Structures are given as C-alpha cells and as structure tokens.
C-alpha positions in Angstrom: 13.5 19.3 -7.1 16.4 17.7 -5.2 19.0 19.2 -7.6 19.8 15.8 -9.2 20.5 14.1 -5.8 18.8 11.1 -4.4 16.7 11.4 -1.3 15.7 8.5 0.9 12.9 8.6 3.4 12.2 5.8 5.8 9.0 4.6 7.4 9.5 6.6 10.6 10.2 9.9 8.7 7.3 9.3 6.3 5.0 8.6 9.1 6.1 11.7 11.1 5.7 14.0 8.0 2.2 12.6 7.4 1.2 12.8 11.1 0.7 9.0 11.4 1.0 6.8 14.5 3.3 3.9 13.7 3.4 0.5 15.4 6.8 -0.4 16.8 6.3 -4.1 15.9 7.5 -5.3 12.5 4.9 -6.5 10.1 5.4 -9.1 7.3 3.4 -7.7 4.4 4.3 -10.8 2.3 2.7 -13.0 5.0 -0.4 -10.8 5.1 -0.8 -10.9 1.3 0.3 -14.5 0.5 0.0 -16.4 3.8 2.7 -19.1 4.2 3.5 -19.3 0.5 7.1 -18.9 -0.6 8.0 -15.6 -2.3 6.4 -15.8 -5.7 8.3 -16.4 -8.9 4.9 -16.0 -10.6 1.5 -14.9 -9.6 -0.5 -17.1 -7.2 -3.6 -16.7 -4.9 -3.5 -13.6 -2.8 -5.2 -12.7 0.5 -6.8 -9.3 0.1 -7.4 -7.2 3.2 -10.9 -7.3 4.7 -13.3 -4.4 3.9 -13.0 -3.0 7.5 -9.2 -2.6 7.1 -9.1 -1.5 3.5 -11.9 1.2 4.0 -9.2 3.7 5.1 -7.8 3.7 1.6 -11.0 4.4 -0.3 -13.6 7.2 -0.6 -16.6 6.3 1.5 -19.0 4.5 1.4 -17.0 1.4 0.7 -19.7 -1.3 0.7 -19.0 -5.0 0.5 -18.3 -5.9 -3.1 -17.4 -2.3 -4.1 -14.6 -2.4 -6.7 -11.2 -1.5 -5.2 -10.0 0.6 -8.1 -7.4 3.4 -8.3 -10.0 6.1 -9.0 -11.7 5.3 -5.7 -8.6 5.9 -3.6 -8.6 8.9 -1.2 -6.3 11.8 -2.0 -3.8 10.7 0.6 -3.8 7.0 -0.4 -3.6 8.0 -4.1 -0.6 10.3 -3.4 1.2 7.6 -1.4 0.4 5.0 -4.1 1.8 7.2 -6.8 5.0 7.8 -4.8 5.3 4.0 -4.3 4.7 3.4 -8.0 7.6 5.7 -8.9 10.0 4.2 -6.4 9.5 1.0 -4.5 7.0 -0.6 -7.0 8.7 0.9 -10.0 9.2 -2.3 -12.0 5.9 -4.0 -11.1 3.8 -4.6 -14.2 0.2 -4.3 -13.1 -0.7 -0.6 -13.5 -4.5 -0.9 -13.9 -5.5 -1.8 -10.3 -4.3 -2.5 -6.8 -2.8 -5.9 -6.0 -3.2 -7.4 -2.5 0.3 -6.5 -1.6 -0.2 -2.9 -2.6 -3.3 -2.7 -0.5 -1.6 -4.2 2.5 1.3 -1.8 2.0 -0.9 1.3 1.8 -2.9 0.1 4.9 0.4 -0.4 6.8 1.7 3.1 5.8 -1.6 4.8 6.7 -2.4 3.0 9.9 1.0 1.9 11.2 
C-alpha cells in the first residue's frame, strides 16, 4: 500500500481525516485509566470510563452493565481499534477484549 515505506500519522492529521474536533489541551490517558498509580510493571486496578463517555464507542443501546466487548464496537471505533492493535498497541497481550486504557484511548481519539 505504501510501497514498503513507513507512514506516520499524528493525532491532528488523524482527527482531520476523520472529521473530528480535537481538544488543544493535553490529556494523560494513563492518569484517566490508572489514577495516581505509577506506570504499571504488571496489571493493577484500572478505572474504566463511565457509561456516558464510553457510549460513543459502542452500538446503541448501551445500558448499564452491558458487556464492553469487541463485537459491540461501532464500525468507526472498531476500525480505529484495529489500526491501534497493528501499530501502537502491537505488543500488548490482551486480544479478547478492551482494557481501560484502550477504552480511554478510543474515547480520546473519537471525541478529542
């Protein structure tokens, strides 16, 4: 597709191509997902996004307690998640579902 060359796309370019409104203020996704905990060397308790914020990622209706599984992602969220899995999240081991950090990352990309 890119004739063997690497192609980098930044947050602003990605947002422009997807037609998204991006916030100019930086966001710490680690802080959203893990609070004040140090960067993990192993898994620890995560803070998942509330239903109101995460609803943009999933096919509606997303009722409280609905499983947040990969098969319920919208087409846009699923496409972005797949792109992230093949690039930024390439070495992450959990492929069956969405971690808190992955949910926060998708929300940040889709809502700015």
